[in-house]
N, C-alpha and C positions, 0 to 999 in steps of 0.2 A: 343710765349713768354715763358721764363723760369719760370715765376711766377705760383704758384699753389694756388688756393683759399683756404682759411682756412677750409671751410666745407669739401673740398675734402681731405685735410690732416687729419682732424679728422676722416673721414670715413675710410681712408686707415689704420690708426693706430688702429682704433676701430676694424676693421676686423682682424688685426694681433693679437690684444689682445684677441679677442674672440677665435680665432683658438688656440692660445697658452694655453688659459684657458681650452679649451676642451681636449687638450693633457696632461694637468697637472696630472690627475689621473694615467696615465701610469707610472709616476715616483714613485708612491706609490702603485704598482700593488697589492701586497698581502693584504695590509691594506684595500684598496678600495674594493677588491673582497670579503673579509670577511664581511665588512660592508654591501655590497649589498646583500649577502646571508642572513645575520641576519635580515635585513629589509624585505626581501621577505618572510622569514619564519614567521615573526610577522604579516605581512599583510595577509598572507594566513590563519593565525590563527584567524583573525578578531580582531586584537588589535587596540587600539586607536592611533591617530597620535602622542600622547605624548610618548607612549612606542616605537613607531617606531623611533622617534627622538633620544631616548636614546640608541638605538641599534647601535652597530658598533663603529668604531673609526674614521669615516670620516665625517666631517661636512655636514649636509644636504643641506646647501645653496651653496655648491660647486658642479660642475658637477661630476657625478660618472660613466659616460660611459667609457668603457675600450675597447681596441683593443683585440678581442678574439684571442687566440693563437690556431693555427691549430694542427692537430694530430702530425705532425713532430716536433713541438716545445714544446707542452705540454705533450706529451705522451698520451696513451689511447688504444683503441681497434679497430681492423680492421677485418671485416667479409665480406665474399663474399657468399651470399646465393642463392640457386636455389629454385624457387617456383615449387612445385609439382602440376602443373596445371591439370594433369589427374584426380586428386581426385575430382575436382569440377564437372566432368561429372556425376559421381555416385550421388553426392548430388543433381544435377539438376533432375536426373531421380527419386530420392526419393521424391523430391518436386512435381514432375508431377504425381506420382502414385495416390494419393488420388483423384485428379481431373479426371484422366482417369478411375479409378475404379468406381467412382460415375456415370460417363457418360455411361460406359458399363453396369452397373447394371440397369440403366434406360431402356436399350434396351435388357434386359435379354431374352425376348421372341424371339428375333431375333438372338442373339449370344450365348445363353445358359449360363451356369455357367462359372465363370472366376476364375483364380487362378494365382497369380504371382509366377514364378518359378525361377527367377534369384536370385543371392545372393548379391544384392546391387551393381551390376557391372555398367559399363558405358552405359548400355542399359536396357530397360524394356522388359522382356520376360513374356508374359501372355499366359497361357494355356486356350483355349476355348473348351468347351465340344461339341459344334455344329460346325462341319466343314463348313456347309452351311452358317454360319453367319460370316465367315472370311471377306468377302468383306464389309459387314456392319460395322464390328469392325474397319477395316482399314479406312473406311470413317469417323467414329467417331474420331479416333485417329488423322487423318489429320485435322479434324476440330479444334483441340486444338493447331495447329501450328500457329506461328506468323512470321512476316518478321524479318530477321536478322537486328539487330540495329547497323549496322556499314556501313561505306561508301563503302568498298569493297564488302560487301555482301548484299547491298540494293536490295530489291525485291525478295530475295531468302528465301525459307522456313527454319525455324530453326530446323525442325524435319525431320527425314527420317523414313518412316513407311514401313515395309515389313511383309509378311505373308507366311506361308507354312502349308499345310495340313499334318496331322499325322494320325496314326492308332487310336489314342484316341480322335481326333477332329482336332484342328488346333493350330498353334503357331503364336501369334502376337508379332512382335519385333519393338520397338520404340527406336531410338537413335538420338543424335544430329547430324546435318549435318556438313560437313567440314567447311562451312562458319561460322556456329554458334560456332563451336569449336575454330576457329581462333579468333572470337570476344570475346568469353569467356576467352580465354587465355589472351588476352590483358587486359580485365577488371580485371581479377584475379590478374595480376601482379601490375596493377595500384592501386587496392584496398589494396593489401599487402603492397605496398610501403607507402601508406598514413597511414595505421594502425601502421606500424613500426615507422613512424615519430611521430604519436601521443603517442605511448607508451614511446618512448624515451623522448619526451617533457614532459610527465607526471612526470618524476623523476628529471626534472630540469637540464639536462645536457646542456652544452653550445655549440651552433653552430655545431650540428652534420652534417656530409656530407652523405646524403642518396640519392642515385640516381640509376636509372635503367641502367643495362648493358645488351645489347643484348635482346633476345626475352623473357627470363624467369629468369634473374638473377638480383639481387639487391646488390649494394655495400653499406656497412654501415661502416662509420668511426666516432667514437665518442671520442673526446678529453676529457681527465680528468677522464675517467672511469677506474676502477682498473685493469680489465683483460678482455680478450675475453670471458672467462667462465662466468663472471658476466653479460656481455652484452648478451650472449646466453640465460642465465636464464631469462632475461627480455623479449626478443623478440622471443625466440625459441619455445614458447608454443603457440599452436593455440588458447587456451582458448575458445573453443566452448562449450557454455552452452546450454543444451537442457533439456526439460521436457517430459518424456515418460510414457505412461501407462505401468504398470507391468503385465506381463502374469503369471509368477511364479518365485519362488526363489529356487535355487538348490546349492548343494555342488559339483556337477559334472562339471568339467571344459570342458568336452567333450559332455555335454548334447546337444541333437539336439534342435536348436532354433525354427525350423519350418519355413515355408514360410512366408515372410513379417515380420519376427522377427529377433532379434539380441541378442546374448549372451555376456554380459559385466560383468567384475569383480567388486566387491565392493572395494572401496578405504579404508574403515576402518575395514571391517570384513575379515580377512584372510581366504581364501578358500571358500568364499561365492560368488555366481554368480547370476545374474538376467537375466531372459529372458524378453526382452522388445519389444514392437512394434517398428519397425524400424522408422516409420514416427513420429516425435515429435509433441506434441500438440502446444507448443510454443518453440521458440529458442531464443538464445542470441541476434539475430538481432533486436528484439523488446525491448531490454533493453534500458532504458534512463539514468540510474544511478546505481552505485554500490559503497558502502562505507564500510570500516572496522568497525565492531561494536562488541558487546558482547551479548551472549544469556542470557536466564533467569538464567543460572547457572554460569554466569560471565566467560564463555569461549569464546575465540576469534571466531568471525563469520563474515559473510559478508551479509549486507542487500542489497536488490535490488528493482528496480521499473521498471515496464513495461510502454511502451507507450500505448495510448488508444486501438490500435489494439491487442497488446499482452495482455493487462489487460482484454479485453472483452473475448478473447479466454480462458485465464486462469480462469476467473471467471465462464464462462459457463461450463467448464469441471469440476471444483470442485463442482459446484452445482449439476451436473448430476451424479457424481461418489463418493458421500459421503460413507465412509467405505472402499474404495478401495485404495491400495497403489499407490503411485505416485513417480517415480524415478527422481532425479535431477542428470544429467549426465554432467561431465566436462571432455572433451578430452577422451571419450570412457571409463570412469571409473565412477561408480555410487557413488556419494558423500554421498547421503542418499536416503532412500525410505520411507518417512513417510506415514502414513495412513491419508487420507483426513477426517478430523473430522467435518468440516462444510464448507459452501460456503465461498470462499475467494474473496470478491470484492475489487476493488481499484487497483489491480495490484501490491501490495507490498508483499514482502516476505523476508525470511532470510535463508541463507545457513549455516548450522552447520556441524561440523566435527572435526577431530583431527588437528586443525590448531594451529600454533603459531601466535603471534601478527604479526611477519614479513610476514608469509605466507598469512594471511588474508589481510594484506595491499597490498601485491604483487598481489593477486588474484583480489582484487578490482580494482587495476590499470589496469590489463589486461582486465577485463570485461568492465570497463568504456571506455577504448580505442577502444573496439570492437574486434570481433573475426577475426583471420586471416582466409581467405577463403580456404586456403590450407596449407599443411605442408611445412616447409622450411628444406632443407638439406644444410648444411654448407660445401662448397667446399674448403674454405680457411679461416684461422683465425690466427691473429697475435696480440700479446700484445706488445706495444711500451712503454718502461719504460720512466719515466720523466728524467732519467739521459741522455738518448740519446737526448731528446728534449733540455735539458740544454746545452749539447755540441753544438747543432745546433744554439742555441741562442748566445752562446759565439762566434762561428765562424761567425755568421752574424754581431755581434757587432764589431769584429775585422775587417771584410770587410768594414763596414761603416766607422770606424775610419781611416783605411788606405785610403779609397776613399776621406774622408774629408781632411785629411792632405795633400794628393797629390794635390787635386784641390785648396785648400787654398794657398799652397806654390806657385803653378803655377800662380794663379791670383795675389798674392802679388808681385811676381817678375816681372810679365808682365805689370801690370797696377798701381802699387804703391798704393796711397791712394784710388783711385777708385776701385782697386782690394780688398781693405779692406772693402769698402762698399758692394761689391759683396759677400764677404765671410760672412758678417753679414746677408745679405739677404738669403744666402744659409742655415745658421743655422735656420733662421725663416722659410724657406721653408720646412725643414724636420719637424719642429714643427707643421706647418700647415697640413702636410700630416697625421701625427698621430692624430691631432685634427679632421680632416675629417673622418679618419678611425674609430675613437671612436664615432663620431656623427652618422654614419650610421650603427654601430655595425658590421663592416666587420671583417673577419677572416684573420689573418696574418699567412702565411706559409713561408717555405724557399724560394719558388719562389717569394713570395711577398717581402721578404727581398732583393732578387735579383732585383726586380723592383725598390725598394728604392735606392739601390746602383747605378743602372743605372740612376735614376733620379738625383742623386747627380752629376754624370758626365755630364748629359745633362742640368742641371739647369743653369750652367754658360754660355751655348751657347748663350742665348739671350743677356747676359751682354757683351760677347765678340763681338757680332754683333754691339751693341750700342757703345761700347768703340772704336772699330775700325772705326766706322762711325764718331765719334767725332774727332778722329785723322785726318781723311780726311777733315772734315769741318773746322778745324782750319786753313787750308791752304788758304781758300777763305772767310770764314765767318768774319764779323766785330765784333771781340771780343769773349771772351770765353763763355759769356752768350748765344750768338747766336749759337755758335758751339755746345754747349750742347743741346739746344732746337732742332736744326736741326738734330743732331745725333739721338735723340730719335724718331723724327717724321719720318725720312727717313729709319730707321732700322725696323720700326714697321711692314711693309708689309712682309719683309723676316722672321721676328720672327713668325708672325701669320701663314704664309704659311707653314713653317717647322713644327710647332707644330700641326696644323690642320691635316696634313697628318699622323703624329705619333698618334694623338688621334683617327683617323679613324681606324688605325691598331689595337689599343688597344680595340676599340669597337668591331671589328670583332673577335678578340681573345676571348672577353668576351661572345659574342653571340654563337660562334661555339665551344668554348673550354669547359672544365669541370674541376672541382677540382682545382689542382695547377695552371693550365693555366689561369683560371678565376681569381685566386688570384693575379697572376702576372699582368694581364690586369687591375685589379682594382687599384693597387698601381701605375702602370705606368700612367693610365689616371688621377688619382688624382695628381700625381707628375707633369704632364704637366700643369694642371690648376694652381697649386700653384707656379710653376716655372715661368710661364708667368706673373702671378700677382706680384710676388716679383721682377722680372726683370724690368717690365714696370713701376710699381708704387712705390714699396718699395724703390728700389735703387734710383729712381728719387727723391723721397721725401727727402732721406738722402743727396743726392748731392745738391739739391736746398737749404736745410737748411744750409749745409756747405758753399755754395756759398754766401747766403745772409749774413752770419756772417763774412766771410773773404774778400769777394769782390776781388779776385786775378786778376791781370792784365793778367796773363797767367796760363794755367793749364798743368800739367804733366800727360798725359794719356798713 
């Protein structure tokens, strides 16, 4: 029957109203965006709900979700970074050295005295005074190995241990195995990608596109940021914070550091250098928080807090080394080297230096997000201005208008009043697409606009199937009411079949594609859902309402 129950009509129009309400903020994009930023800043500052309500120029009772504009529409920065995975090998060897050193010292009677002779390279080179103890030293080193923690390297050792006798004794060499290097490379890139994401999220940028490319590269696209240089300053620093015992201080940049030590420059004192033990007491990996603050002289500084493991190591060292200098190192520069005055329990501290307020804030962000495990080298960088994005938006708007006008004229000429109903449903359809995009926080790019334009053309396909079916049913059906009802019922299978196959294609594009391809797939899939809804339900409700009021003897389709 042609009749539609009242509850179903209310549900259909309620969904339409909800979708259009969700799309409404996009008509006032700048105003809503400013209001959202103001409210977010107030909430972050711990303000009351009353102050939050007063912020911005958009009523809080209305939806405030927006369709995020992609890099090609909003402008922003594009970077292609390469992770220097080789650096991690040396760090792994530095971390292994204290454990290997202690194990060899416990067997001093068998291996003799030991001394590390490498310069912090990707392998540990240990000089043994007793050549006869080489086999025992190799046995001890192999005992420190573990299985490779990856699927491809399962069951293999993570260390390669070799030895050779010399005139002065023997040389023990320990390095990472090939399987462990491959697993380390993968972990390093994954960790770098996650830390980059956290650093960018810390500064509140909208919908960045951060993804891995190839074995050791990361693509970073951030809409709305001023320039590629600004983005590099945010993510291009490794921000590796470490705390080292001080061996001595010198003015000689070429002073020998000695085995197991490293020579680093001072950040604040020009011409000053510190010889430090290479292995840190604690590192930034044990940091749980870092915040910009001010020291006792009201100068910008950064406060930090360790986790229980770091706090215990920090407290034990300060208790055992009162009166000794202790260097705070950030990215191979000594920020400060204060003398330990007393035991520092609790794992809290403060970093002072020649900071500005902006520098202390940025350093706190970097430390809070975590240290990059390896340095990044930028292979490609581009700044896309908002003018180009505005041109793209205008081009997309023109394309949508042209598509709208062409489809609406065609439907009006082909189907008359029923074509008008289809055109109204088409307008509702586009509104529902933007409502859904706003609800899920999707990012709209140029390919996404192409998906919307394609949806406009495809949206009337279902109506065409229905209207043509009604024309055919008029020849055999008893009255226009029966023709309309049977037209919708018998066209349903063709509509569902055509749209399901297209939806499957959109799903495959989303799963296998990346970046712009996924944006196109999202808008296409949402457009399929909304076009089927408007064609099957919205136009039918309008036609039924018209038919109930007019009760025509014949219909012109």
